[in-house]
N, C-alpha and C positions, 0 to 999 in steps of 0.2 A: 491535572490541572497544576501550573505552575507559573513563578515568576512574578505576575501583576501585584499579586495579593502576596501576602507574607507564606505564604506559600503553596442443478446438476453437476457432479465434479468428476474429476479423472483422479486414477490412483496416482499417489507422491511418487512413486517409481516411475511415475511414466510424463515429471513434470519438464524436466528437461525438454525433451522432444516435443511438448507442449509447447515451452517457452519458445523454444526454437522455431514452431510454426504462426505461432503469433507474431513474431517480430517480421516474419519471412514474408507474410501475407501482407503485412502494412509496407514492407519494401517494394514487392513485388505491384502494387497498387501505383506508389509514387514512381517508382522506376518504369513502368511500361513491362517489365520482364516477366517469365514465363514461372508458375509456382513449381516447375519441375528443375528449374536449373541446378544442378548438382553442387555449382560453386558458391550460389546464394546460399543454399542450406549448410551447408559446411560449414561457412564462415561464421553464419550465424549459430549455429549449433556449438562452434567453439567459443563464441560469446558467452553464450549460456552455462557452458562448464566453466568459465572462468568467474562466475558469479559467484557470490559470497553466502553460501548458503547454510540457515540457522534452523532452518525448519525441520522437525523431526522427519525421518523417510518414511514415517506410516502415514503420515495426515496429507490430504487431498488438496488441491488447486482449484477452487469454483471454477468451472467454463465460464460466468460471467466475468471473474477476474480476466482470464486468458481474453474473451472478447472484447473487455471495455479497454486493455492493454492494444489491443491491436487497434480499435478505433480512435484512440487518442492520437497514435504513430499516425495512421492512414490521412485522418482527418487533419491533422497538424494541429487539434485542439489545445497542445501544451506550447504552441506558440514559440516554437525554438528553447522551451525550458526544461529543466529537469522535471521528474514527477514521480510522483509516488502512488498506488493503488493499495488502498488498505479496506481489509474484507474483516468486518466487525464481527459476522458468525464467525468466521473461521481465527479470529484473531490473530489475522498476517497483515504484514505489511512488504509489497515490493518495492524495490527503488529503481528507477530506470533513468539513466543520462539523458542530456538532451538530445543526443540521437538515436533514443530509442532503443540503447541498447541495455540490457538487465544486468543491474550492479550488485543488486545483494536482495533478498528475503530472509524474512524473519518473523517469530512469533511477536505478538505485542500484547501489553495488558491495556484494555480500554475502558470507558466509562461503567462505571456498576449498573448503570439503570440501561433498559432497551429504550430504546427509539431514536429518532430522527432529527430532533430539532431540540434547540437550547432554550430554556426558560429565560422568559424576560429578566434583562437586569441580573443574570446570571454570572458575569464576569466581573460586576464591581462587589460582587459579595466574598465574605472569608471564606475559606473553605470548611472551616465546621459549622460555618450558618447555612451550606445547602444541603438541603433533604434530599435524601435517598433517591426519590422521584425524580429529581430534576438532575442525575451526575449521568450525562448522556454524554456522548461522543455524537456531536451533529453529522447528517450526512449531507455529500455535496460536494461541488468543487471550490475550491478555495484556493488564492493566491498565497502561497507561504513565504514570510522573507523574516529574518533574523529582526529582533528590536530588542530593547531594553526591558530588564524584568528586575526584580526586586534583588536587592544586596548590592547591587551594581553587577550585575549578571546581565548575559543577554540570551535569548532564548528563539528557538525556531518557532514561532507564532503560526501555527495552521490559520487559525480566528482570532485577532489579536482583540475583536468586540466582545466575545464571549470566553476570554482568556482559555483556548484551548491551544495546548501547544504539543511538542514530540521532544521527548527528552529521555536521556538513560534512566536509568533505575537510581532513585536518588540514596545515599548512604544515611538519611536520616527518615527514612521511612517507617509509619508505625509498625513495629517486630509482628503485631499479632496479624496483620494483614497479610504477612507473607509473601511478599511480591517477587523477591526473588525464587521462592520454590513455584509459584504458580507459570512463571515464566519459562521456567527448566520442566515444567509437565509437560507432557507429550500431547495432550488434547486441548482445545479451547475451554471446555466447557469451567475451569476457573480463572479464567482471564479478564473478567469483567469485575473490577476493584477501585479503579482511580474515579477522580471526581469529574472527569471528562478528557482528561489529557492521553495521550497516547505514550505509553513507554516501551520501551527495545532495551536491548542489554548494554552493559558498559564497552562489551568488545564492540558491537554493529553500528553504535551511534560514532564514534570517533573515525571508523572506517571505512562509513559508509554514508550514514544521514548526513554530519557534518559535510566532510568534503563536497559531496553534492550538491547541496544547498544553500552554501558559502553565499551566494547571491540570489537566492531566492529560487522559487519553482511552483511547482502546482501539485497538490493534493486531490486526489479521487477518493471520498469516501464511500464506501457503499452502503446500501440502506439497510436497516433492519427490516422493517416492513413496508417502506415506500416501493414503486416499482422504480427499475432504473431509469425509465424515461421519465419520471418524473423528478429525479434526484440530478438527472444530466439530460436536458431539455432537448439539446443539440446531439443525443445519441441516437444513432441511426446505422443498425446493423449492414443496411444495404449497400454502404460505400465499401465493403469487402470485396474484394476480388475473385476469391471462390470460397464456398462453404468452410465450415471449422474442419467438418467431415474429412472432404478432399483435402485439406492442408494436411491433418494430424497423419493420413493414409498415406500422402508423401513422403512425410519428416521421418513415420515409422518405417519405411521401406529404406530411406537413407541409411537409418542407422543399423539395419539389418544388414544393409552390404557392408557396413564399417565393422 
């Protein structure tokens, strides 16, 4: 947290193919074109290859992340705004432009407590007064926007009421927390350390997050224990034109040909 107060998976090596399938499934639904259209796949694959990728190559990207992003694009749930998908279990954040193009993915630090709700009144407490059990990153769909923060600063608030924002690693973070080292570690097991906010690297934030969400956007934070339907009531996989398996098969064949 910052500002308002004083302070089933796919192999990682196949992610670019998976991301391409995700975006193309959604594009196919809205444009009414066949999933196997070579030009469409090539264009989307090129977009994925251009994305800034800070996630360790050995780390998987969850099917649930891919399918949620596809649903957002296909259903237009982002309402023409840029959006992000945050996978708390994997400690990853994926950033998409308003047009559905993948702009970047990165590891993230999240709330130290497991849970999908924020404790009542947590947004009005000083950081030191928040007990460990209440240091959660809430799950759900949030309209994010920049707003005032402590010290005459601006913060990208994911949920202003609970004081949850996304920001780069702070220079004044407690040394014993080793946030920089945790963010750089190859796995997600040590990424739960914040009071609820989402931290990304000092490079990823100005290159991807800030320019993408300068005028606001939507954040989809996947749950720890709730079902995805409970976290996102409008979510419906039936909106997809084809199954993930069919799309991935088509995309993989395209990459083999290349």
